[in-house]
Structure formats: structure tokens, C-alpha cells
KOLDRENFI-575712 format. One record per atom (N, C-alpha, C, O): x, y, z. Coordinates in steps of 0.001 Angstrom, whole numbers, plus 500000, padded with zeros to 6 digits. Layout:
% residues N
     east    north       up
        X        Y        Z
...
END
This chain:
% residues 230
     east    north       up
   162794   805662   590499
   164018   806392   590130
   165097   805385   589759
   165308   804403   590471
   165777   805628   588648
   166814   804728   588192
   168040   804851   589087
   168427   805947   589491
   168634   803717   589384
   169841   803711   590212
   171024   804104   589358
   170985   803923   588141
   172094   804646   589968
   173283   805012   589193
   173855   803801   588485
   173722   802670   588953
   174485   804046   587367
   175033   802963   586566
   176177   802298   587316
   177082   802974   587805
   176135   800971   587406
   177172   800228   588083
   178422   800173   587204
   178331   800255   585979
   179609   800031   587846
   180832   799990   587050
   180849   798879   586033
   181387   799051   584939
   180257   797709   586379
   180309   796603   585439
   179352   796782   584270
   179348   795975   583340
   178538   797835   584312
   177634   798100   583202
   178263   798980   582139
   177637   799264   581118
   179496   799414   582368
   180140   800289   581408
   180344   799541   580094
   180621   798342   580071
   180197   800292   579002
   180315   799663   577684
   181732   799162   577430
   181922   798122   576799
   182721   799894   577919
   184117   799530   577691
   184809   799389   579035
   184876   800342   579812
   185319   798204   579305
   186058   798000   580543
   187452   798592   580416
   188042   798556   579336
   187987   799138   581505
   189329   799723   581428
   190388   798669   581183
   190221   797503   581540
   191480   799094   580570
   192590   798185   580339
   193267   797847   581662
   193299   798680   582567
   193805   796648   581788
   194578   796303   582983
   195751   797270   583142
   196355   797663   582144
   196087   797662   584374
   197180   798626   584587
   198506   798200   583976
   199249   799043   583474
   198821   796896   584009
   200094   796446   583458
   200147   796666   581948
   201215   796939   581400
   199007   796549   581274
   198959   796789   579828
   199133   798281   579553
   199845   798672   578628
   198485   799098   580355
   198634   800553   580204
   200086   800962   580405
   200622   801759   579635
   200729   800415   581443
   202111   800775   581748
   203044   800400   580599
   203892   801199   580201
   202892   799200   580073
   203728   798778   578947
   203498   799657   577721
   204446   800038   577034
   202236   799975   577452
   201898   800793   576283
   202478   802191   576408
   203018   802737   575445
   202363   802773   577607
   202914   804112   577836
   204421   804110   577637
   204984   805044   577066
   205068   803056   578110
   206522   802960   577965
   206909   802842   576495
   207848   803496   576041
   206187   802006   575754
   206453   801859   574326
   206276   803180   573591
   207120   803576   572786
   205174   803853   573877
   204894   805131   573211
   205912   806188   573621
   206360   806978   572790
   206276   806201   574900
   207223   807195   575390
   208561   807109   574687
   209141   808134   574329
   209055   805904   574484
   210327   805729   573781
   210217   806235   572344
   211125   806896   571839
   209096   805920   571690
   208908   806376   570313
   208808   807900   570245
   209308   808508   569299
   208179   808513   571221
   208073   809971   571260
   209456   810604   571368
   209738   811601   570703
   210310   810034   572192
   211668   810554   572328
   212419   810457   570998
   213069   811410   570571
   212319   809285   570345
   212984   809125   569051
   212442   810115   568024
   213207   810718   567271
   211117   810280   567996
   210502   811186   567023
   210904   812632   567293
   211167   813399   566366
   210948   812989   568567
   211332   814357   568919
   212782   814625   568517
   213108   815710   568036
   213644   813635   568716
   215034   813803   568326
   215196   813889   566823
   215964   814715   566329
   214484   813044   566086
   214582   813054   564627
   214035   814344   564036
   214462   814772   562964
   213087   814964   564738
   212487   816215   564246
   213283   817444   564651
   212972   818557   564226
   214303   817250   565466
   215137   818371   565881
   214613   819148   567057
   215148   820209   567380
   213569   818646   567714
   213016   819367   568857
   213913   819275   570084
   213950   820200   570896
   214625   818183   570224
   215521   818001   571369
   216805   817341   570896
   216827   816642   569883
   217874   817575   571647
   219105   816830   571439
   220042   817303   570363
   221165   816808   570269
   219619   818252   569541
   220498   818755   568500
   220773   817724   567415
   219960   816835   567164
   221942   817858   566771
   222292   816981   565656
   222461   815521   566103
   222140   814596   565356
   222958   815329   567301
   223174   813961   567776
   221872   813182   567887
   221848   811960   567737
   220776   813917   568155
   219491   813243   568353
   218972   812583   567085
   218120   811697   567150
   219482   813011   565926
   219026   812424   564669
   219337   810933   564601
   218644   810178   563919
   220365   810520   565301
   220751   809114   565262
   220396   808341   566518
   220896   807235   566722
   219543   808902   567362
   219191   808235   568615
   218584   806853   568370
   218938   805892   569052
   217678   806750   567407
   216983   805485   567172
   217969   804388   566777
   217959   803300   567354
   218820   804678   565790
   219776   803682   565314
   220775   803339   566414
   221150   802178   566583
   221202   804352   567158
   222151   804100   568247
   221524   803214   569320
   222173   802312   569849
   220261   803478   569635
   219580   802671   570650
   219445   801226   570197
   219638   800305   570991
   219113   801018   568920
   218993   799655   568403
   220345   798949   568452
   220420   797771   568803
   221406   799662   568102
   222737   799070   568140
   223177   798766   569569
   223780   797725   569831
   222876   799672   570484
   223375   799551   571855
   222491   798711   572762
   222962   798178   573767
   221187   798586   572411
   220255   797893   573298
   219470   796788   572598
   218696   796084   573246
   219655   796623   571287
   219052   795489   570595
   219817   794206   570908
   220941   794247   571408
   219198   793076   570612
   219851   791791   570900
   220807   791457   569775
   220428   791422   568605
   222069   791208   570153
   223116   790872   569178
   223559   789431   569430
   224193   789139   570444
   223225   788545   568515
   223533   787127   568685
   225034   786853   568813
   225425   786088   569694
   225891   787443   567972
   227330   787188   568133
   227860   787626   569501
   228769   787002   570048
   227291   788694   570045
   227704   789147   571371
   227347   788109   572435
   228122   787870   573362
   226182   787503   572298
   225794   786466   573250
   226695   785244   573102
   227039   784607   574098
   227079   784911   571878
   228021   783812   571662
   229348   784112   572350
   229947   783230   572965
   229801   785343   572245
   231043   785753   572901
   230930   785610   574417
   231875   785170   575071
   229782   785979   574974
   229592   785849   576412
   229683   784394   576845
   230288   784084   577872
   229087   783506   576068
   229145   782084   576405
   230564   781538   576286
   230998   780729   577106
   231278   781986   575265
   232639   781488   575047
   233607   781969   576119
   234489   781220   576540
   233451   783208   576562
   234384   783791   577519
   233933   783627   578967
   234736   783778   579887
   232668   783323   579170
   232155   783222   580526
   231918   784568   581181
   231700   784635   582391
   231955   785633   580412
   231693   786987   580924
   230290   787402   580487
   229941   787336   579309
   229493   787831   581471
   228114   788212   581191
   227835   789605   581769
   227207   789736   582819
   228310   790640   581071
   228072   792001   581563
   226579   792284   581682
   225796   791940   580796
   226198   792912   582785
   224781   793187   583023
   224180   794045   581917
   223037   793832   581512
   224942   795006   581433
   224428   795894   580375
   224080   795110   579116
   223127   795449   578414
   224847   794069   578829
   224566   793273   577632
   223466   792253   577887
   222703   791942   576972
   223363   791726   579097
   222250   790830   579423
   220918   791570   579377
   219879   790973   579093
   220951   792859   579655
   219724   793658   579623
   219130   793741   578231
   217960   794089   578072
   219935   793421   577210
   219424   793463   575840
   218243   792504   575651
   217377   792755   574813
   218199   791411   576420
   217076   790490   576343
   215766   791181   576730
   214693   790799   576264
   215866   792209   577592
   214686   792899   578089
   214417   794215   577375
   213289   794709   577387
   215450   794789   576751
   215278   796114   576136
   214908   796050   574664
   214256   796961   574155
   215312   794989   573971
   215076   794980   572519
   213598   795033   572140
   213286   795572   571078
   212646   794492   572962
   211233   794583   572548
   210682   796004   572515
   209614   796234   571948
   211390   796963   573113
   210888   798337   573174
   211467   799233   572087
   211187   800431   572051
   212273   798656   571202
   212920   799438   570152
   212318   799093   568804
   212214   797922   568441
   211920   800126   568057
   211272   799908   566765
   211871   800839   565718
   212374   801918   566029
   211801   800390   564474
   212456   801121   563391
   211687   802366   562978
   212270   803299   562426
   210380   802389   563240
   209551   803524   562839
   208282   803534   563674
   208010   802598   564425
   207513   804601   563533
   206236   804688   564242
   205277   803606   563777
   204548   803034   564588
   205267   803316   562472
   204369   802283   561960
   204742   800916   562513
   203871   800102   562820
   206027   800672   562635
   206498   799420   563233
   205939   799295   564650
   205413   798248   565026
   206056   800360   565425
   205515   800360   566784
   204002   800224   566781
   203442   799529   567629
   203336   800875   565843
   201874   800904   565839
   201295   799497   565750
   200355   799165   566472
   201843   798682   564883
   201335   797313   564753
   201552   796534   566053
   200676   795789   566492
   202718   796711   566659
   202989   796045   567938
   202017   796534   569000
   201479   795741   569774
   201794   797844   569032
   200938   798431   570054
   199498   797947   569928
   198835   797716   570940
   199011   797791   568714
   197646   797296   568507
   197483   795916   569133
   196485   795643   569799
   198467   795051   568915
   198401   793706   569482
   198532   793735   571000
   197847   792990   571700
   199410   794592   571505
   199586   794685   572963
   198283   795116   573622
   197898   794566   574653
   197603   796093   573038
   196363   796589   573625
   195238   795568   573503
   194510   795324   574465
   195095   794967   572317
   193988   794030   572095
   194185   792736   572876
   193306   792313   573628
   195344   792116   572691
   195608   790859   573392
   195882   791091   574866
   195534   790263   575708
   196507   792219   575176
   196786   792532   576569
   195519   792671   577387
   195484   792277   578553
   194482   793225   576791
   193215   793357   577500
   192624   791986   577807
   192177   791735   578926
   192624   791098   576808
   192014   789783   577002
   192834   788915   577955
   192281   788227   578812
   194148   788956   577798
   195005   788146   578665
   195144   788785   580044
   195092   788095   581062
   195321   790112   580072
   195552   790803   581332
   194360   790807   582260
   194526   790984   583467
   193156   790616   581735
   191977   790559   582593
   191874   789222   583326
   191119   789105   584291
   192616   788228   582885
   192580   786906   583515
   193891   786607   584237
   193882   786070   585345
   195006   786950   583620
   196309   786734   584235
   196599   787847   585240
   196146   788979   585073
   197348   787518   586274
   197817   788544   587200
   198873   789390   586499
   199413   788993   585467
   199166   790567   587072
   200182   791435   586473
   201549   790760   586417
   202205   790829   585378
   202012   790103   587500
   203304   789396   587387
   203285   788305   586326
   204264   788138   585599
   202186   787557   586225
   202083   786500   585221
   202135   787100   583815
   202779   786547   582923
   201462   788223   583621
   201469   788895   582323
   202889   789291   581939
   203301   789090   580796
   203637   789847   582879
   205006   790272   582595
   205917   789075   582346
   206839   789153   581534
   205663   787968   583042
   206441   786754   582790
   206221   786279   581352
   207167   785882   580670
   204978   786322   580902
   204674   785946   579516
   205382   786889   578546
   206021   786436   577596
   205274   788182   578778
   205817   789191   577870
   207337   789064   577765
   207878   788934   576667
   208015   789101   578899
   209477   789088   578862
   210030   787681   578660
   211084   787516   578045
   209332   786665   579170
   209768   785289   578922
   209770   784964   577442
   210690   784314   576945
   208738   785416   576731
   208667   785198   575284
   209760   785970   574557
   210318   785487   573572
   210064   787166   575042
   211142   787954   574441
   212481   787258   574609
   213278   787200   573673
   212729   786728   575803
   214014   786080   576087
   214171   784810   575253
   215198   784616   574602
   213163   783951   575271
   213257   782703   574516
   213299   782985   573016
   213987   782289   572270
   212557   784015   572573
   212610   784398   571165
   214013   784797   570744
   214475   784416   569669
   214695   785567   571593
   216067   785967   571289
   217001   784765   571288
   217884   784666   570436
   216813   783847   572242
   217652   782648   572288
   217453   781780   571049
   218409   781214   570519
   216205   781678   570590
   215931   780916   569373
   216591   781585   568165
   217156   780908   567305
   216515   782907   568108
   217150   783676   567026
   218650   783411   567014
   219248   783216   565955
   219251   783406   568200
   220680   783121   568317
   220982   781672   567937
   221929   781407   567196
   220178   780738   568444
   220451   779330   568223
   220311   778907   566774
   221074   778069   566292
   219334   779486   566071
   219090   779088   564682
   220007   779830   563713
   220567   779225   562799
   220158   781135   563910
   220871   781931   562924
   222258   782393   563392
   223218   782368   562623
   222352   782815   564661
   223574   783471   565162
   224006   784561   564183
   225183   784691   563847
   223022   785339   563736
   223243   786335   562692
   223750   787646   563294
   223374   787996   564413
   224604   788375   562561
   225025   789705   563027
   223915   790749   562936
   224059   791853   563463
   222808   790411   562272
   221683   791342   562184
   221047   791486   563563
   220676   790492   564187
   220924   792710   564030
   220404   792957   565373
   218915   792629   565420
   218158   792975   564512
   218512   791961   566488
   217092   791667   566713
   216489   792779   567561
   217024   793112   568619
   215388   793351   567109
   214715   794411   567848
   213231   794367   567525
   212819   793736   566551
   212430   795036   568343
   210991   795102   568115
   210219   794177   569033
   210762   793206   569560
   208949   794486   569218
   208123   793788   570186
   207394   792561   569689
   206586   791996   570426
   207650   792126   568462
   206869   791012   567925
   207067   789691   568675
   206076   788994   568894
   208270   789306   569079
   208381   788067   569858
   207544   788103   571135
   206927   787102   571499
   207520   789247   571814
   206695   789389   573014
   205215   789351   572673
   204430   788730   573389
   204826   790009   571586
   203439   789997   571137
   202991   788583   570793
   201883   788173   571139
   203853   787844   570113
   203507   786460   569799
   203386   785626   571069
   202636   784650   571101
   204117   786000   572114
   203934   785350   573399
   202553   785599   573963
   201941   784699   574539
   202052   786825   573801
   200686   787137   574229
   199670   786364   573393
   198638   785928   573904
   199968   786199   572106
   199089   785373   571266
   199074   783938   571785
   198031   783285   571797
   200236   783455   572212
   200296   782126   572792
   199462   782003   574050
   198782   780997   574250
   199508   783026   574906
   198704   783007   576129
   197218   783067   575806
   196418   782365   576426
   196846   783897   574846
   195453   783978   574421
   194990   782639   573841
   193880   782181   574112
   195860   782022   573040
   195538   780715   572466
   195313   779690   573565
   194423   778846   573460
   196118   779762   574617
   195953   778839   575744
   194585   779020   576403
   193914   778044   576739
   194184   780265   576582
   192885   780533   577207
   191745   779974   576363
   190816   779360   576887
   191824   780190   575058
   190782   779669   574171
   190822   778145   574154
   189778   777493   574179
   192015   777586   574111
   192201   776136   574056
   191614   775445   575285
   190917   774437   575170
   191909   776004   576473
   191384   775388   577691
   189870   775546   577782
   189179   774647   578261
   189349   776692   577323
   187904   776891   577350
   187201   775908   576416
   186168   775339   576770
   187763   775711   575225
   187180   774748   574295
   187260   773328   574845
   186357   772517   574636
   188356   773038   575554
   188497   771711   576139
   187438   771469   577211
   186872   770380   577303
   187179   772487   578014
   186215   772341   579099
   184779   772294   578581
   183903   771704   579212
   184544   772921   577427
   183186   772961   576884
   182951   771901   575811
   181860   771809   575248
   183988   771098   575533
   183835   770032   574545
   183974   770478   573115
   183576   769757   572201
   184538   771672   572897
   184708   772169   571529
   185957   771605   570873
   186729   770872   571491
   186135   771959   569618
   187301   771518   568862
   188490   772393   569243
   188538   773573   568897
   189447   771806   569957
   190566   772591   570475
   191443   773175   569378
   192136   774166   569610
   191428   772589   568196
   192241   773108   567102
   191806   774507   566696
   192595   775263   566129
   190555   774859   566983
   190066   776200   566641
   190833   777282   567392
   190881   778431   566954
   191431   776918   568520
   192181   777895   569302
   193402   778406   568546
   193911   779485   568847
   193868   777643   567576
   195092   777999   566867
   194812   778719   565551
   195715   778878   564730
   193582   779151   565344
   193251   779836   564097
   193982   781158   563964
   194439   781506   562875
   194100   781905   565067
   194744   783216   565000
   196209   783092   564614
   196675   783806   563725
   196939   782200   565265
   198357   782066   564947
   198528   781513   563538
   199457   781907   562832
   197649   780609   563118
   197731   780071   561756
   197495   781175   560734
   198183   781237   559715
   196523   782049   561001
   196238   783159   560097
   197429   784111   560011
   197816   784525   558918
   198010   784457   561158
   199127   785398   561170
   200346   784823   560463
   201020   785523   559707
   200629   783549   560709
   201767   782930   560033
   201518   782820   558534
   202448   782966   557740
   200263   782563   558136
   199938   782518   556718
   200141   783860   556050
   200715   783937   554964
   199668   784934   556701
   199868   786284   556169
   201352   786602   556064
   201812   787176   555077
   202092   786218   557099
   203537   786483   557102
   204235   785736   555973
   205158   786265   555354
   203801   784515   555705
   204387   783735   554621
   204113   784380   553270
   205003   784464   552423
   202870   784839   553069
   202511   785476   551807
   203337   786740   551583
   203885   786943   550499
   203426   787584   552601
   204208   788816   552468
   205682   788499   552247
   206370   789193   551498
   206167   787432   552913
   207555   787060   552731
   207847   786607   551311
   208900   786920   550756
   206909   785868   550725
   207095   785399   549351
   207030   786549   548350
   207737   786543   547343
   206176   787538   548633
   205995   788650   547699
   207090   789706   547849
   207699   790135   546869
   207328   790116   549111
   208235   791241   549353
   209584   790813   549916
   210490   791635   550055
   209719   789537   550239
   210948   789098   550882
   210814   789232   552388
   210314   790243   552881
   211243   788248   553100
   211074   788259   554548
   212399   788286   555273
   213445   787958   554711
   212336   788686   556539
   213511   788679   557381
   213686   787324   558035
   213039   786344   557665
   214568   787290   559007
   214854   786028   559687
   214345   786026   561127
   214560   785068   561869
   213667   787110   561515
   213205   787182   562901
   211938   786375   563146
   211430   786360   564267
   211412   785696   562114
   210223   784866   562314
   210512   783725   563287
   209604   783228   563954
   211770   783314   563365
   212135   782268   564323
   211857   782741   565749
   211326   781990   566568
   212220   783983   566036
   211975   784542   567368
   210480   784651   567654
   210044   784456   568789
   209707   784959   566636
   208262   785111   566826
   207589   783774   567113
   206746   783678   568006
   207960   782744   566357
   207387   781415   566609
   207797   780920   567991
   206983   780352   568720
   209066   781138   568350
   209525   780741   569678
   208782   781525   570756
   208469   780984   571817
   208501   782801   570486
   207732   783600   571440
   206341   783046   571641
   205850   782984   572768
   205697   782639   570548
   204359   782046   570658
   204395   780772   571486
   203579   780594   572391
   205337   779882   571182
   205436   778620   571918
   205709   778867   573396
   205193   778154   574257
   206524   779883   573687
   206833   780206   575074
   205610   780733   575801
   205329   780321   576926
   204878   781647   575163
   203667   782177   575784
   202648   781104   576060
   202013   781097   577115
   202484   780190   575113
   201542   779085   575284
   202018   778161   576405
   201228   777763   577261
   203307   777822   576400
   203827   776910   577402
   203832   777492   578806
   203470   776808   579763
   204243   778753   578936
   204276   779383   580257
   202883   779508   580861
   202732   779545   582083
   201871   779571   580012
   200504   779714   580511
   200074   778504   581332
   199207   778623   582197
   200668   777345   581073
   200363   776165   581875
   200759   776381   583336
   200195   775771   584245
   201741   777265   583542
   202292   777470   584876
   201729   778728   585540
   201391   778704   586724
   201626   779834   584780
   201345   781129   585407
   199885   781552   585331
   199480   782477   586036
   199080   780895   584491
   197667   781298   584414
   196913   780781   585622
   197292   779758   586192
   195844   781470   586028
   195054   781014   587174
   194462   779630   586908
   193624   779464   586023
   194901   778655   587676
   194386   777305   587515
   194765   776657   586210
   194106   775712   585776
   195834   777152   585558
   196196   776638   584240
   196475   775150   584230
   195882   774415   583441
   197367   774697   585090
   197705   773282   585104
   196530   772433   585562
   196309   771328   585066
   195771   772978   586530
   194608   772238   587002
   193580   772063   585887
   192925   771025   585795
   193443   773079   585045
   192515   772969   583919
   192932   771843   582975
   192098   771083   582483
   194232   771753   582736
   194715   770707   581850
   194481   769332   582468
   194057   768402   581781
   194756   769207   583758
   194510   767934   584432
   193035   767556   584370
   192689   766393   584163
   192170   768553   584553
   190733   768297   584487
   190362   767792   583097
   189550   766878   582947
   190979   768412   582072
   190690   767976   580696
   191107   766529   580480
   190387   765748   579857
   192295   766176   581011
   192780   764814   580831
   191892   763800   581559
   191679   762692   581065
   191386   764174   582711
   190532   763256   583485
   189198   763043   582790
   188581   761987   582928
   188753   764046   582044
   187448   763955   581382
   187512   763094   580128
   186470   762741   579577
   188700   762750   579670
   188833   761955   578440
   188431   760511   578686
   188477   759692   577767
END
């Protein structure tokens, strides 16, 4: 008689809870915006919920400059570092972010602890916003989950990089994904014109990769082992 199927024999492993929670939150916000735009809730005021949320909770570089100049750091405005990744201009904008969160979140979240995953996600968002402010200080509001997603790409790249180092592979292969994405972004920018938020995305990637040395299981030890093997 065949024994019952073991959980590890399942064709598809479940997503880590932290990835599910983030995805549900992202989708939930978009559902509220869509419901308001469709007139299902909120009346006439709901038509502008999305734009109002981006204005009120997106990252505003001049506002951060003002905080530094005056020494006043209102909590509501500091929260913009954490809220802007959850605001998107349209469902399609969210969809691309969500695909990366689910795909990369599964690979990273199965190895990283939930707190480490959140440190990567929000740490990349914060540093991405700071880079956006430092390079441009533009009045254009920064919003969307791409800096955080690029942070997850950085963490994934770290995992591949350390694995290749331990197995004697070519570590440069770990950077193929980010090179491909930046190449695609460059092509689209040349054809259709690009925005200025690419600075935040690159900074997010570097942050995700760098933080992985600290928060990944045995991350720093893996690097030390690689150096000793040279």
C-alpha cells in the first residue's frame, strides 16, 4: 500500500508567509483605489484617492531637504520612506512589481528569515529614496515598489553569488539578471523616454546585495570561507 504523500513531495511549495502578507497588502491597496475609481465606494472624492495617496504618502525629496534644514522630522513624513513602495499609478504598474515580489520573494524568503526579508525590502526602499534625493532632489514624487524589488534582486544575486563562489563557478554569472533588467530599462528609456527613478532602483539593488552580507543565514561566514579558499 502506498504511503500518503509527504509535504515535501508537493509539486509547488507554499510561499513564505512574509511574502504572502506583503502581496496581500499590495493587492489590498490597489483594490481600494480601483473600487474608488469605479465609484463603488467613497463617492466623488474616491476618484482622486490614488493621486491623493501618492501626494500624501509618496516620497518627496524637497520635503526631506526641508526636514534636514529645519531639524524637524514629523513622523507622518518620515513614514513616507515606508509607504511609497505600496503606491502605484495603475494596476499594470502594480502587476509587474507583484510578479517580482512573488518570484523573488519565494526564492529569497525560503532562505532568509522573515525579519531579514523585511529588512531587505524596506532597507532597499529607504536607501533608494535617499539616493533619489541625493542625486536629483526632484519635486517629482517617488512612488512604487521597484526600489524594494531591486533590493530583492540584490538579495537573490547574493545567494547565487555565494553559491557560485562555494562551488567554484564564475561569480559574474550571478549578475546576469540585474544586467538584463538594466539593459531592458536602457532600451525602453532610449525608445520611449525614461524617468529618473532608476537611481533609486540601482541603489535598492546595491542595498539588497550589501545587506545580505549581514542578514542572510551565514552570509558573512560564507564570504569569509570564500576568501580563505582563495
